[in-house]
DRENKEMAR-572725 format. One line per field, with one value per residue (C-alpha): residue number from 1; residue in one letter; x, y, z. Coordinates in Angstrom, 1 decimal, m for minus. Each point is the difference from the previous one (the first is absolute). Layout:
REM residues N
nr (NUM/...) .
rest (A/...) .
u (X/...) .
v (Y/...) .
w (Z/...) .
END
This chain:
REM residues 199
nr (1/2/3/4/5/6/7/8/9/10/11/12/13/14/15/16/17/18/19/20/21/22/23/24/25/26/27/28/29/30/31/32/33/34/35/36/37/38/39/40/41/42/43/44/45/46/47/48/49/50/51/52/53/54/55/56/57/58/59/60/61/62/63/64/65/66/67/68/69/70/71/72/73/74/75/76/77/78/79/80/81/82/83/84/85/86/87/88/89/90/91/92/93/94/95/96/97/98/99/100/101/102/103/104/105/106/107/108/109/110/111/112/113/114/115/116/117/118/119/120/121/122/123/124/125/126/127/128/129/130/131/132/133/134/135/136/137/138/139/140/141/142/143/144/145/146/147/148/149/150/151/152/153/154/155/156/157/158/159/160/161/162/163/164/165/166/167/168/169/170/171/172/173/174/175/176/177/178/179/180/181/182/183/184/185/186/187/188/189/190/191/192/193/194/195/196/197/198/199) .
rest (M/A/A/C/A/L/A/T/A/C/G/S/G/A/Y/Y/A/E/K/P/D/H/V/R/A/E/L/R/E/S/T/F/P/T/F/F/F/G/S/R/A/G/D/S/V/T/S/V/K/G/D/G/T/V/V/W/S/I/L/G/E/D/D/D/Q/L/I/R/L/S/A/K/V/T/P/D/G/D/G/T/R/V/V/V/D/V/L/P/P/A/G/R/N/R/K/R/V/E/K/G/L/A/E/N/D/S/I/A/T/L/Y/R/T/V/A/A/E/H/V/D/S/T/L/K/D/R/D/F/D/M/G/K/V/T/P/A/M/M/A/A/T/F/A/N/M/P/K/I/S/Q/Q/M/S/D/A/G/D/E/F/R/R/Q/D/A/E/K/A/R/H/V/P/A/G/E/G/N/P/G/G/N/G/G/K/F/G/D/P/M/D/K/T/E/P/G/P/A/N/A/F) .
u (176.3/m1.3/3.1/m0.4/m3.6/0.9/2.9/m2.4/m2.2/3.0/1.1/m2.9/m2.5/m3.0/m3.5/m3.1/m3.6/m0.9/0.1/3.1/m1.8/m1.2/3.5/1.7/m2.5/0.5/3.8/m0.1/m1.9/2.3/2.7/3.3/1.7/3.0/1.3/2.1/2.2/1.2/m0.8/1.2/m3.0/m3.0/m3.0/m0.7/m1.5/m2.0/m0.2/m1.2/2.1/m1.3/m0.1/m2.0/2.9/m0.5/3.1/0.7/2.8/1.5/1.0/2.7/1.2/m1.0/m2.3/2.9/m0.9/1.9/m1.4/m3.0/m2.1/m2.2/m2.9/m0.6/m3.7/m1.1/m3.0/0.2/m3.1/m2.9/2.2/3.3/3.7/2.1/3.8/2.0/3.4/2.4/1.2/2.7/m1.3/m0.2/2.3/3.4/m0.1/m0.6/3.5/1.0/m3.1/0.0/3.6/m0.9/m3.0/2.2/2.7/m2.2/m2.6/m1.1/m1.2/m1.7/m1.7/m1.1/m1.6/m1.8/m1.3/m1.3/m1.7/m1.6/m1.3/m1.4/m1.8/m1.4/m1.2/m1.6/m1.9/m1.0/m1.0/2.1/2.8/3.5/1.7/3.5/0.5/0.1/2.7/2.2/2.0/1.0/0.8/2.3/1.7/0.7/1.3/2.4/1.2/0.8/1.4/3.7/m1.1/m2.3/2.8/2.4/m2.6/m0.5/3.8/0.4/m2.9/1.6/3.3/m1.7/m1.9/3.3/1.7/m2.7/0.0/3.7/m0.3/m2.6/2.1/2.9/m2.2/m1.3/1.8/2.1/m2.0/m3.4/m0.2/m2.9/m2.8/m2.6/1.8/0.6/m3.5/m1.0/m3.0/0.3/0.7/1.3/2.8/m2.5/m2.0/2.7/m0.5/m3.8/m1.0/m1.9/0.7/1.6/3.1/m0.6/2.4) .
v (128.2/3.2/0.1/m3.6/0.6/3.0/m1.8/m2.6/2.8/1.5/m3.2/m2.2/2.8/0.4/m1.3/2.2/m1.1/3.0/m0.1/1.4/3.1/1.0/m0.6/2.0/2.9/0.1/0.1/2.5/2.4/m0.5/2.4/m1.6/1.0/2.0/0.7/m3.1/1.6/3.1/3.7/0.1/m2.1/2.1/m1.4/m3.5/m0.5/m3.1/m1.6/m3.3/m1.9/m1.9/m3.3/1.5/0.5/3.0/2.1/2.8/2.4/1.9/3.5/2.2/3.5/1.2/m3.0/m2.3/m3.6/m1.3/m3.6/m2.0/m2.7/m2.3/m2.4/m2.6/m0.9/m3.4/m2.2/m2.9/m2.3/2.1/2.7/1.9/m0.5/3.1/m0.2/3.2/1.0/2.9/1.6/2.5/3.4/1.3/2.9/1.1/m2.0/m3.3/m1.5/1.1/m1.4/m3.1/m0.8/0.9/m2.4/m2.8/0.5/0.8/m2.7/1.3/3.3/m1.8/m2.3/3.0/1.7/m3.2/m0.4/3.5/m0.6/m3.3/1.7/2.9/m2.4/m2.1/3.1/1.5/m3.1/m0.8/3.6/0.4/2.2/m0.6/m2.2/1.3/m3.1/m2.2/2.1/0.6/m3.3/0.7/3.6/m1.2/m2.5/2.7/2.4/m2.6/m1.1/3.5/1.2/0.3/2.1/2.2/0.5/1.0/2.4/1.6/0.3/1.6/2.4/1.0/0.7/2.1/1.9/0.8/1.0/2.5/1.3/0.5/1.7/2.4/0.7/1.1/2.7/1.5/3.3/0.0/0.8/m0.6/m3.7/m2.1/0.4/m1.4/m3.3/m1.3/0.9/m3.5/m1.9/m2.5/m3.3/1.3/m2.5/m2.8/1.1/m1.6/m3.3/m0.3/m3.4/m0.3/m1.0/3.3/m0.9/m3.5/m1.6) .
w (118.2/m1.7/m2.1/m1.1/m1.0/m2.0/m1.6/m1.3/m1.3/m1.8/m1.6/m1.0/0.5/2.2/m0.8/0.1/m0.5/m2.2/m3.8/m1.7/m1.4/3.5/1.5/m2.8/0.4/3.8/m0.4/m2.8/2.2/3.0/1.2/0.7/3.3/m1.1/3.5/m0.2/m2.6/1.9/m0.2/m3.6/m1.1/m1.0/m1.7/m1.3/m3.5/m0.8/m3.4/m1.5/m2.5/m3.0/1.9/2.8/2.5/2.2/0.4/2.6/m1.0/3.0/m1.2/1.4/m0.9/m3.5/m0.1/m0.8/0.9/3.1/m0.2/m1.1/1.8/m1.9/0.7/m2.7/0.1/m1.5/0.2/2.4/0.1/1.1/1.4/m0.7/0.8/0.5/m0.2/0.9/m1.1/0.1/m3.3/m0.9/m1.1/m3.5/m0.7/1.3/3.2/m1.6/m0.3/3.5/1.7/m2.1/1.1/3.6/0.1/m1.4/2.6/3.0/0.5/3.4/m1.5/m2.9/2.5/2.1/m2.9/m1.1/3.6/m0.1/m3.3/1.3/3.1/m2.1/m2.3/3.0/2.0/m3.1/m1.0/3.5/0.7/3.1/1.2/m1.1/2.7/0.8/2.1/m3.1/m1.5/3.0/m0.2/m3.6/1.0/2.8/m2.2/m2.6/2.7/1.4/m3.4/m1.0/3.3/m1.2/m3.0/2.2/2.5/m2.8/m1.5/3.5/0.4/m3.5/0.8/3.3/m1.8/m2.5/2.7/1.9/m3.3/m0.8/3.6/m0.1/m3.4/1.4/3.1/m2.2/m1.6/3.3/0.8/3.1/3.2/m1.5/0.9/m1.3/2.6/m2.4/m0.5/m3.5/m1.3/m0.8/1.3/2.7/m1.6/m3.3/m0.3/0.6/m3.1/m2.2/1.7/0.0/m1.3/m3.3/m3.5/m0.9/2.1/1.3/m2.5) .
END
């Protein structure tokens, strides 16, 4: 039910009783939740386009944009209608993410759902409700399970290759009591979800 409600908000938009200027100001001052985009995501930067659309740019390493989320704010009677969308980033990641969004609708839907819930929780002054995002998150996970499994397999192969390479350089009799020196979960780092490697 929550997914259906947010799908409506993503498509035709959601109506709010406040005036557009007030809605835009509230969204401009909000901080977008970047934890949905993996540990590579750092800060989010908010800007307002010439037509009044609010845009959140999710930044990664070296402040490169990973992805952008938008909220188009338009008058609707005595109130405001807000339509969210997901946009490819500006810069070097643009073509790859643009292609990925076009080919992977479940990920695009997830990000739109996150944006819709961020807008709704901000304008209604309530906590972000993970329950409203969970259905889209599960759908994206199942849709991408084959790719995730392949990434995990590739990461495991690379881990074992590096381990074998290190073992060849250990002098006879010394062993390797300290293990491979990596952190627990290192191979999984390569498979963490997020726009940096979701496509």
